[in-house]
C-alpha positions as CSV (number, residue, x, y, z in Angstrom):
1,M,18.0,1.2,-16.9
2,D,17.9,-2.3,-18.2
3,F,14.4,-3.4,-19.0
4,N,15.3,-7.0,-19.7
5,L,14.0,-9.2,-16.9
6,T,16.0,-12.0,-15.4
7,D,14.8,-15.5,-15.6
8,E,14.1,-15.3,-11.8
9,Q,12.0,-12.2,-12.3
10,R,10.0,-13.7,-15.1
11,M,9.4,-16.8,-13.1
12,Y,8.2,-14.8,-10.1
13,K,5.9,-12.7,-12.2
14,E,4.4,-15.8,-13.8
15,M,4.0,-17.5,-10.4
16,V,2.1,-14.5,-9.0
17,R,-0.1,-14.3,-12.1
18,E,-1.0,-17.9,-11.9
19,F,-1.8,-17.7,-8.2
20,A,-3.9,-14.6,-8.7
21,Q,-5.9,-16.3,-11.5
22,R,-6.3,-19.6,-9.6
23,E,-6.8,-18.5,-6.0
24,V,-8.0,-14.9,-6.0
25,L,-10.1,-14.2,-9.1
26,P,-12.8,-16.8,-8.3
27,H,-13.4,-15.2,-4.9
28,V,-12.7,-11.5,-5.3
29,I,-16.2,-10.5,-6.1
30,D,-17.6,-12.3,-3.1
31,Y,-15.2,-11.0,-0.5
32,D,-15.4,-7.5,-1.9
33,R,-19.2,-7.6,-1.5
34,E,-19.0,-9.2,2.0
35,E,-16.4,-6.5,3.0
36,R,-14.2,-9.4,4.2
37,Y,-10.5,-9.7,4.4
38,P,-9.7,-13.1,2.9
39,L,-7.2,-14.5,5.5
40,E,-7.4,-17.9,3.8
41,I,-5.9,-16.5,0.6
42,V,-3.2,-14.6,2.5
43,Q,-2.2,-17.8,4.2
44,K,-1.7,-19.5,0.9
45,M,0.4,-16.5,-0.2
46,A,2.5,-16.9,2.8
47,V,3.2,-20.6,1.9
48,L,4.6,-19.4,-1.4
49,G,6.8,-16.8,0.2
50,L,4.8,-13.9,-1.4
51,L,4.7,-11.8,1.8
52,G,8.4,-11.4,2.6
53,G,9.2,-8.9,-0.2
54,V,12.6,-7.2,0.1
55,I,13.1,-8.1,3.8
56,P,16.4,-10.2,4.0
57,E,16.1,-13.9,4.3
58,Q,17.8,-13.9,7.7
59,Y,14.7,-12.1,9.0
60,G,12.1,-14.3,7.3
61,G,11.8,-12.3,4.1
62,A,12.1,-13.4,0.5
63,G,15.1,-11.1,-0.1
64,I,13.9,-10.1,-3.6
65,D,14.9,-6.9,-5.3
66,Y,12.5,-3.9,-5.8
67,I,11.9,-4.6,-9.5
68,T,10.7,-8.1,-8.6
69,L,8.6,-6.7,-5.8
70,A,7.0,-4.2,-8.2
71,L,6.4,-6.9,-10.9
72,G,4.7,-9.1,-8.4
73,I,2.4,-6.5,-6.8
74,E,1.4,-5.3,-10.3
75,E,0.4,-8.8,-11.4
76,M,-1.6,-9.4,-8.2
77,A,-3.3,-6.0,-8.5
78,K,-4.6,-6.8,-11.9
79,V,-7.0,-9.1,-10.0
80,C,-7.1,-7.4,-6.5
81,I,-5.2,-4.4,-5.3
82,H,-5.7,-5.5,-1.7
83,M,-3.9,-8.7,-2.1
84,G,-1.2,-6.7,-3.9
85,S,-1.1,-4.5,-0.8
86,V,-0.4,-7.6,1.3
87,M,2.6,-8.3,-0.8
88,G,4.1,-5.0,0.0
89,R,3.3,-4.8,3.7
90,A,6.5,-6.2,5.1
91,S,8.6,-4.2,2.6
92,G,6.7,-1.0,3.6
93,L,6.5,0.9,6.9
94,V,5.2,-2.1,8.9
95,G,8.4,-4.1,8.3
96,S,11.0,-1.7,7.1
97,A,10.8,0.5,10.1
98,I,11.6,-2.4,12.4
99,L,14.3,-3.6,10.1
100,K,16.1,-0.3,10.2
101,Y,15.3,1.0,13.7
102,G,14.2,-2.0,15.7
103,S,16.3,-3.9,18.2
104,E,17.4,-7.5,17.4
105,E,14.8,-8.7,19.9
106,Q,12.1,-6.7,18.1
107,K,13.2,-8.1,14.7
108,Q,13.0,-11.7,15.9
109,K,9.7,-11.2,17.8
110,Y,7.8,-9.1,15.2
111,L,9.6,-8.8,11.9
112,V,10.4,-12.5,11.3
113,P,6.8,-13.7,11.8
114,L,5.5,-10.8,9.8
115,A,7.7,-11.6,6.8
116,K,6.9,-15.3,7.0
117,G,3.2,-14.6,7.2
118,E,2.8,-16.3,10.6
119,R,1.5,-13.1,12.2
120,S,0.2,-9.8,10.8
121,G,1.1,-6.3,11.8
122,G,-0.3,-2.8,11.1
123,T,0.9,0.8,11.2
124,G,-1.0,3.5,13.0
125,V,0.0,7.0,11.7
126,T,-3.1,8.9,10.6
127,E,-5.3,10.6,13.2
128,P,-8.7,12.2,13.0
129,H,-7.2,15.7,12.8
130,S,-3.9,14.9,11.1
131,G,-3.1,12.6,8.2
132,T,-1.0,14.3,5.6
133,D,0.7,16.4,8.3
134,V,2.2,13.6,10.3
135,A,4.1,15.8,12.7
136,A,0.9,17.4,13.9
137,M,-0.2,14.2,15.7
138,E,-2.2,14.6,18.9
139,A,-1.6,11.2,20.5
140,T,0.5,11.6,23.6
141,V,2.8,9.4,25.6
142,R,4.5,9.7,28.9
143,R,7.1,7.5,30.6
144,E,6.4,5.9,33.9
145,G,9.2,3.9,35.3
146,D,10.0,1.0,33.0
147,H,7.0,1.5,30.7
148,Y,5.1,4.1,28.6
149,I,1.5,5.2,28.8
150,L,-0.2,6.1,25.5
151,N,-3.4,8.1,25.0
152,G,-5.0,9.1,21.7
153,C,-6.6,7.7,18.6
154,K,-5.4,6.6,15.1
155,T,-7.9,6.3,12.3
156,W,-8.2,4.7,8.9
157,I,-5.7,2.1,10.0
158,S,-5.4,-1.3,8.1
159,G,-5.6,-4.6,10.0
160,V,-7.9,-3.6,12.9
161,D,-9.7,-6.9,12.8
162,F,-6.8,-9.3,12.5
163,A,-3.3,-7.7,13.1
164,S,-1.4,-9.0,16.1
165,W,0.4,-5.8,16.7
166,F,0.7,-2.2,15.4
167,L,3.6,0.1,14.9
168,T,2.3,3.5,16.1
169,F,3.4,7.0,17.1
170,A,2.9,9.5,19.9
171,T,4.5,12.7,21.2
172,L,6.1,13.3,24.5
173,D,5.4,17.1,24.2
174,K,3.1,18.7,21.6
175,K,4.9,22.0,21.9
176,A,8.2,20.4,21.1
177,G,7.2,19.4,17.5
178,P,8.8,16.5,15.6
179,K,11.6,16.1,18.0
180,A,9.3,14.7,20.7
181,I,7.7,12.0,18.5
182,C,8.3,8.4,19.5
183,A,7.5,5.1,17.8
184,F,6.2,2.0,19.6
185,I,5.0,-1.5,18.9
186,V,1.7,-2.1,20.6
187,D,0.4,-5.6,21.0
188,R,-3.3,-6.3,20.4
189,D,-3.7,-7.5,24.0
190,A,-2.0,-4.5,25.5
191,P,-3.9,-3.1,28.5
192,G,-5.9,0.0,27.5
193,F,-5.8,-0.8,23.7
194,S,-8.9,-1.4,21.6
195,T,-10.0,-1.1,18.0
196,R,-13.1,-0.2,16.0
197,A,-13.7,-1.3,12.4
198,F,-15.3,0.9,9.8
199,K,-18.0,-0.8,7.7
200,N,-20.0,-0.1,4.5
201,K,-17.1,1.6,2.8
202,V,-17.4,2.9,-0.8
203,G,-14.0,1.5,-1.8
204,F,-11.2,-0.6,-0.3
205,R,-14.0,-2.8,1.0
206,P,-11.9,-6.0,1.7
207,S,-9.4,-3.9,3.7
208,S,-10.0,-4.2,7.4
209,V,-9.6,-0.5,8.4
210,G,-10.8,1.5,11.4
211,E,-9.6,3.1,14.6
212,L,-6.9,2.3,17.1
213,I,-7.9,3.6,20.5
214,F,-5.3,4.2,23.3
215,E,-6.7,4.8,26.8
216,D,-3.9,4.8,29.3
217,C,-2.4,2.1,27.1
218,F,0.5,0.2,28.8
219,V,3.5,-0.3,26.6
220,P,6.8,-1.8,28.0
221,K,9.9,0.2,27.3
222,E,11.4,-2.6,25.2
223,N,8.7,-1.8,22.6
224,L,10.1,1.6,21.9
225,V,11.3,1.5,18.3
226,G,14.5,3.5,17.9
227,K,15.2,6.2,20.5
228,E,12.9,8.8,22.1
229,G,12.4,11.6,19.6
230,E,13.2,9.5,16.5
231,G,9.5,8.7,15.8
232,L,9.2,10.9,12.8
233,R,12.3,9.4,11.2
234,V,10.9,5.9,11.8
235,A,7.6,7.0,10.2
236,M,9.3,8.4,7.2
237,C,11.9,5.7,6.7
238,A,9.8,3.7,4.3
239,V,7.9,6.4,2.5
240,T,9.4,5.5,-0.9
241,N,8.6,1.8,-0.3
242,G,5.0,2.5,0.5
243,R,4.5,4.8,-2.5
244,L,6.2,2.2,-4.8
245,S,3.7,-0.3,-3.6
246,V,0.8,2.0,-4.3
247,A,2.2,2.9,-7.7
248,A,2.5,-0.9,-8.6
249,R,-1.1,-1.5,-7.5
250,A,-2.3,1.5,-9.6
251,V,-0.4,0.2,-12.7
252,G,-1.9,-3.2,-12.2
253,L,-5.4,-1.8,-11.9
254,S,-4.9,0.4,-15.0
255,Q,-3.8,-2.6,-17.0
256,A,-6.8,-4.5,-15.8
257,C,-9.1,-1.7,-16.9
258,L,-7.4,-1.7,-20.3
259,D,-7.7,-5.5,-20.7
260,A,-11.4,-5.5,-19.7
261,S,-12.2,-2.6,-22.0
262,V,-10.5,-4.2,-25.0
263,K,-12.3,-7.5,-24.5
264,Y,-15.7,-5.9,-23.9
265,A,-15.4,-3.4,-26.8
266,K,-14.7,-6.2,-29.2
267,E,-17.7,-8.2,-28.1
268,R,-20.3,-5.4,-27.6
269,I,-22.3,-4.8,-30.8
270,V,-23.9,-1.4,-31.3
271,F,-25.6,-0.3,-34.6
272,G,-24.3,-3.5,-36.2
273,K,-20.7,-3.0,-35.3
274,P,-18.4,-3.8,-32.3
275,T,-18.0,-0.7,-30.2
276,A,-14.2,-1.2,-30.7
277,T,-14.6,0.2,-34.2
278,Y,-15.9,3.6,-33.0
279,Q,-13.4,6.4,-32.7
280,F,-14.5,7.6,-29.3
281,V,-13.9,4.1,-27.8
282,Q,-10.6,3.8,-29.6
283,G,-9.6,7.2,-28.1
284,K,-10.2,6.0,-24.6
285,I,-8.3,2.8,-25.3
286,A,-5.4,4.8,-26.6
287,D,-5.4,7.0,-23.5
288,M,-5.3,3.9,-21.3
289,V,-2.4,2.4,-23.2
290,V,-0.3,5.5,-23.1
291,G,-1.2,6.3,-19.5
292,T,-0.5,2.7,-18.2
293,E,2.8,2.4,-20.1
294,S,4.0,5.8,-18.9
295,A,3.0,4.9,-15.3
296,R,4.8,1.6,-15.6
297,F,8.0,3.3,-16.7
298,L,7.9,5.7,-13.7
299,L,7.3,2.7,-11.4
300,Y,10.2,0.7,-12.8
301,R,12.4,3.8,-12.6
302,L,11.7,4.1,-8.9
303,A,12.3,0.4,-8.3
304,F,15.5,0.6,-10.3
305,L,16.8,3.5,-8.1
306,K,15.9,1.6,-5.0
307,D,17.9,-1.4,-6.3
308,Q,20.8,0.9,-6.9
309,G,20.9,1.7,-3.2
310,V,19.1,5.1,-3.4
311,E,17.2,5.3,-0.1
312,R,15.7,8.8,-0.4
313,A,14.2,8.6,-3.9
314,R,11.3,10.7,-2.7
315,Q,10.9,12.9,-5.8
316,E,10.7,9.8,-8.0
317,A,8.4,8.2,-5.5
318,A,6.1,11.2,-5.5
319,I,6.0,11.3,-9.3
320,A,5.3,7.6,-9.6
321,K,2.6,7.6,-6.9
322,Y,0.9,10.7,-8.2
323,Y,0.9,9.9,-11.9
324,S,0.1,6.2,-11.7
325,T,-2.9,6.8,-9.4
326,E,-4.2,9.6,-11.6
327,V,-4.0,7.2,-14.6
328,A,-5.7,4.5,-12.6
329,L,-8.8,6.6,-11.8
330,R,-9.0,8.0,-15.4
331,S,-8.6,4.4,-16.8
332,A,-11.3,3.1,-14.4
333,S,-13.7,5.9,-15.3
334,D,-13.2,5.3,-19.0
335,A,-13.6,1.5,-18.5
336,V,-16.9,2.1,-16.8
337,Q,-18.0,4.4,-19.7
338,I,-17.1,1.8,-22.3
339,H,-19.1,-0.8,-20.4
340,G,-22.1,1.5,-20.2
341,A,-24.8,0.3,-17.8
342,Y,-22.9,-3.0,-17.3
343,G,-20.2,-0.9,-15.6
344,C,-22.2,-0.8,-12.4
345,S,-22.9,-4.6,-12.5
346,E,-21.1,-6.8,-10.1
347,E,-20.7,-9.3,-13.0
348,Y,-18.0,-7.0,-14.5
349,H,-15.0,-5.9,-12.4
350,V,-14.6,-2.4,-13.7
351,G,-17.1,-0.9,-11.2
352,R,-14.9,-2.3,-8.4
353,Y,-11.8,-0.9,-10.1
354,F,-13.5,2.5,-10.2
355,R,-14.4,2.5,-6.5
356,D,-10.9,1.4,-5.5
357,A,-9.0,3.7,-7.9
358,K,-10.2,6.9,-6.2
359,F,-8.8,5.9,-2.8
360,L,-5.4,5.0,-4.3
361,Q,-5.1,8.7,-4.8
362,I,-5.5,9.2,-1.0
363,V,-3.4,6.5,0.6
364,E,0.4,7.0,1.3
365,G,0.0,10.7,1.0
366,V,-2.8,12.4,-0.9
367,N,-2.0,13.4,-4.5
368,D,-2.3,17.1,-3.6
369,L,0.7,16.5,-1.3
370,Q,2.6,14.7,-4.0
371,K,2.1,17.6,-6.4
372,I,3.5,20.0,-3.8
373,L,6.5,17.7,-3.3
374,I,7.1,17.5,-7.0
375,A,6.9,21.3,-7.4
376,E,9.2,21.9,-4.4
377,Y,11.9,19.6,-5.9
378,A,11.6,21.4,-9.3
379,L,11.8,24.8,-7.6
380,G,14.8,23.8,-5.5
381,Y,13.0,24.2,-2.2
382,R,13.6,20.5,-1.4
383,S,16.3,18.0,-2.3
384,D,17.5,14.5,-1.5
385,R,21.1,14.0,-0.6
386,R,22.4,10.9,-2.4
C-alpha cells in the first residue's frame, strides 16, 4: 500500500476540515442538544459535492476513490460523526444498491438526486425482532397485478423525518428463507406508508431515526430493485462500504478524543503541575495514540482494497469496523476520565463523543457479529472469492 496522498486527496481532506471547523463546529452542540438533524448544513455540503462519494459522476456523484472518501469522513467525524455519516450515505447501501441492481429509470429518479444532495433517501433493513439476522425479517410482500403490497415494520431507521424515499426489504414467503426476499423503493407519499421518530435518545441524537410502518402499502412494480428473490443480495451488496464509513467515523472520533485530551491535560493544573505530567494520564494518551493509529491503518487498508477492485473485502471490513469502534469507545471513556467532572459538561465535547461511540459498536452489524465473522474467516468456515 502506498501511504503517500495525492495532491487531490490532500486538497479534499483540507476542504472537509475547513468546512467542518467553519460550518459544523459552531453549531454541533446546539443541534445535538436539540436532537435536530441540521438540514441547512447538509445542503451546504451538497453544494461542495461532499455527498456524492464514490458514485460515478454520470449519476450525480463525485466519483472519488475510497481512500479519499475515508479521508473526508474521518475529517468530518472529528467534529461530528453524523455529518460524516451523511458523506457516506450515497456510497453505502442507500446508493450503491441502486447503482448495482437498480434500473436506469431508478438511477435517474432516485440515485442522481441522492448523490447531488437534492433529495435524501434511507434504508429500512432492521426490524423489531431481527437486526443482525437480516434473513429472518418478518415484513411481507405480495404481488397484486402491476403492483406490490407491503406489510410490516422496520425500526431504528435513519431519515424518518426527512428522507423522500426508502430502500426496504420484505419476503414473499417466510418459509422460503433468503430466496424469497425482495427489495423495493418506497416513496414517502406511498399509500399505506407512515413513520414514527424516536426521541430522547442517549446517543446519535442528531440522527433522525425511528420506525417505518407498512400497512397494505402500495408499491408499483417498477419500484422493485433487482429481481424477485434478490433482496438479500441487494441488502448485502454494500456491506463493506457501510462498515468502511463506520470505521472512518470511529477513527475521526478517536482522533478528536486524543486531541481534546492532550489539550486539556496540558492546561489542567493539579497539585501544582499539569495533569499531562502524571504517568496515569500519559498512559491513557499513549493508548489513544496507538489505538487510533492502528485503527487508521486498518481503515486505509480496507479502502485500498476497495480501490483495487476488491468488492467482497468482508473480512477486512469486519476487522476495521470492529477494531476502530472498540478503540473509539475506549478513547472516549479515557477522554472523559482525563477531563474529570468536566467530562459531563456540554462545554466540552468528550461527553458527546462518549455517548456516540457506544452506538458505533452497534450500527452496520454489532461488534459481536464482527468477531464471529473474523473468527470464521480465520477458521476457514468462511471465505471471499476474489
